[in-house]
Backbone as CSV, one residue per row, in Angstrom:
resi,resn,N_x,N_y,N_z,CA_x,CA_y,CA_z,C_x,C_y,C_z
1,MET,38.889,-36.901,-45.017,39.071,-35.988,-45.413,39.209,-34.422,-44.889
2,ALA,39.533,-33.643,-45.632,39.932,-32.426,-44.237,38.905,-31.110,-45.352
3,TYR,39.256,-30.390,-43.806,38.654,-29.241,-44.411,39.481,-27.766,-43.581
4,TRP,38.316,-26.046,-44.082,39.106,-25.258,-44.664,38.229,-24.406,-43.869
5,TYR,37.956,-23.489,-43.685,38.153,-21.912,-43.138,38.168,-21.205,-44.425
6,ASN,36.794,-20.935,-44.692,37.009,-19.762,-45.610,37.416,-17.820,-45.310
7,ILE,38.083,-17.532,-45.302,38.378,-15.565,-45.092,37.682,-15.268,-45.031
8,ALA,37.349,-15.016,-46.615,36.367,-14.458,-46.701,35.509,-14.772,-47.503
9,THR,34.683,-16.442,-47.139,32.807,-16.275,-47.086,32.521,-16.354,-45.587
10,LYS,33.828,-17.088,-45.066,33.234,-17.156,-43.806,32.770,-18.541,-43.568
11,GLN,32.790,-19.690,-44.679,32.456,-20.828,-44.985,33.580,-21.534,-44.187
12,VAL,32.357,-22.993,-43.706,33.882,-24.298,-43.621,33.777,-24.285,-45.072
13,GLU,35.287,-25.571,-46.261,35.337,-25.456,-46.963,35.464,-27.130,-46.632
14,THR,35.214,-28.117,-47.672,35.702,-29.434,-48.061,37.069,-29.212,-49.588
15,ASP,37.727,-30.231,-48.570,38.257,-30.887,-49.935,37.582,-30.963,-51.740
16,GLU,37.169,-30.735,-51.846,36.147,-31.453,-53.161,35.441,-29.814,-53.541
17,ASN,34.577,-29.021,-52.114,34.539,-27.587,-52.852,35.732,-25.918,-52.474
18,ARG,36.555,-26.236,-51.951,37.547,-25.619,-51.097,38.058,-24.822,-52.524
19,SER,38.443,-23.108,-51.944,39.079,-22.666,-52.904,40.214,-22.402,-52.552
20,ARG,41.105,-22.555,-54.268,42.559,-22.677,-54.572,42.958,-21.244,-54.591
21,ASN,42.196,-19.945,-53.167,42.937,-18.928,-53.158,43.916,-18.748,-51.873
22,ASP,44.528,-17.724,-51.955,44.998,-17.483,-50.318,43.635,-17.161,-49.580
23,ASP,42.472,-17.717,-49.400,41.160,-16.755,-48.939,41.192,-18.307,-47.845
24,VAL,41.871,-18.854,-47.537,41.307,-20.746,-46.497,42.629,-20.667,-45.974
25,MET,42.287,-21.167,-44.453,43.085,-21.270,-43.375,42.994,-22.863,-43.293
26,GLY,43.935,-23.591,-42.775,43.412,-24.925,-42.605,45.113,-26.459,-43.312
27,PRO,45.110,-27.198,-43.407,43.918,-28.492,-43.049,44.048,-28.196,-41.497
28,TYR,41.924,-28.619,-41.628,41.892,-28.936,-40.178,41.154,-30.507,-40.323
29,GLU,41.122,-31.370,-39.559,40.455,-32.661,-38.825,39.575,-32.339,-38.944
30,THR,38.666,-31.472,-38.889,36.794,-31.935,-38.190,36.563,-30.363,-38.720
31,GLU,35.148,-29.863,-38.984,34.664,-29.298,-39.200,35.005,-28.520,-37.977
32,ASP,34.384,-28.632,-37.661,34.916,-28.207,-35.986,35.287,-27.708,-35.754
33,GLU,37.057,-28.064,-36.149,37.971,-26.861,-35.453,38.229,-26.150,-36.657
34,ALA,37.314,-26.664,-38.015,38.222,-25.734,-39.383,37.058,-23.782,-39.366
35,ARG,35.798,-24.133,-38.850,34.778,-23.776,-38.280,35.121,-22.549,-36.707
36,ASN,35.952,-23.229,-36.239,36.750,-22.108,-34.758,38.200,-21.629,-35.430
37,ALA,38.536,-21.512,-36.489,39.799,-21.046,-37.311,40.703,-19.636,-36.405
38,LEU,39.750,-19.089,-36.610,39.421,-17.364,-36.739,40.095,-17.562,-35.229
39,ALA,39.471,-18.630,-33.809,39.006,-17.602,-32.673,40.758,-18.440,-32.280
40,THR,41.018,-19.900,-32.925,42.064,-20.315,-32.179,43.687,-19.847,-32.976
41,ALA,44.052,-18.960,-33.902,44.241,-18.534,-34.722,44.301,-17.848,-33.017
42,ARG,43.851,-16.515,-33.466,43.379,-15.419,-32.259,44.458,-15.141,-30.913
43,GLU,43.791,-16.884,-29.857,44.438,-17.635,-29.350,45.483,-17.920,-29.461
44,ASN,46.880,-18.428,-30.717,47.694,-18.418,-31.053,48.388,-17.495,-30.769
45,THR,48.013,-16.071,-31.339,48.724,-15.643,-31.430,49.029,-14.916,-30.422
46,GLU,47.614,-14.795,-29.434,47.436,-14.408,-28.551,48.929,-14.544,-26.984
47,ASP,48.816,-16.552,-27.675,50.026,-16.681,-26.493,51.027,-16.387,-26.710
48,TRP,51.586,-16.168,-28.534,52.968,-15.526,-28.572,53.744,-14.289,-28.315
49,ASP,52.497,-13.768,-28.457,52.669,-12.188,-27.408,53.057,-12.442,-26.969
50,ALA,52.323,-13.059,-26.000,52.613,-13.082,-24.298,54.019,-13.663,-24.564
51,GLU,54.728,-14.999,-24.649,55.596,-14.781,-25.025,56.740,-14.321,-25.545
52,ASP,55.916,-13.419,-26.424,57.165,-12.446,-26.187,58.088,-11.289,-25.891
53,ARG,56.990,-11.405,-24.667,56.483,-9.806,-23.362,57.079,-10.071,-22.803
54,GLU,57.232,-12.013,-22.402,58.371,-12.802,-21.428,59.689,-12.343,-21.545
55,TRP,59.479,-12.866,-22.779,61.040,-13.554,-23.630,61.826,-11.502,-23.137
56,GLU,60.952,-11.112,-23.729,61.722,-9.005,-23.498,61.970,-8.921,-22.043
57,ASP,60.754,-8.943,-20.814,61.253,-8.532,-20.155,62.060,-9.568,-18.630
58,ARG,62.413,-10.330,-19.467,64.234,-11.309,-18.999,64.900,-10.777,-19.176
59,ASN,65.071,-9.599,-20.852,65.556,-9.087,-21.311,66.626,-10.672,-21.662
60,ALA,66.225,-11.233,-22.579,67.212,-12.392,-22.424,67.488,-12.241,-23.958
61,THR,68.690,-13.482,-24.451,69.153,-13.525,-25.885,69.608,-14.532,-26.699
62,TRP,69.911,-14.053,-27.585,69.985,-15.307,-28.397,71.088,-16.247,-27.997
63,ASP,71.073,-17.611,-28.256,71.864,-17.931,-27.312,72.658,-19.359,-28.639
64,ASP,73.569,-19.132,-29.916,73.299,-21.000,-30.344,73.593,-21.241,-30.065
65,SER,73.927,-21.618,-28.816,73.742,-23.022,-28.132,72.573,-23.685,-28.039
66,ASP,71.559,-23.092,-27.695,70.167,-23.554,-27.848,70.332,-24.193,-28.711
67,LEU,70.752,-24.177,-30.641,70.072,-25.126,-31.097,70.968,-25.932,-31.518
68,GLU,69.891,-27.289,-32.688,70.511,-28.465,-32.171,71.607,-28.309,-33.918
69,ASP,72.414,-29.497,-33.454,73.725,-29.579,-34.659,72.275,-30.081,-36.158
């Protein structure tokens, strides 16, 4: 069973009662993961922002040779 977090209602939903709009985040494997969806998203965003700052601090440039064919 998949779990979803509804950001409008702040409730965990399952496939059986999931809203069919853009207000849901998921799917998650457990109810607890869904319940913590906003915290997880916040942590991920903070990590990505830190990576971006590190990238900018190094004055890194894009190198196409890093891409796989």
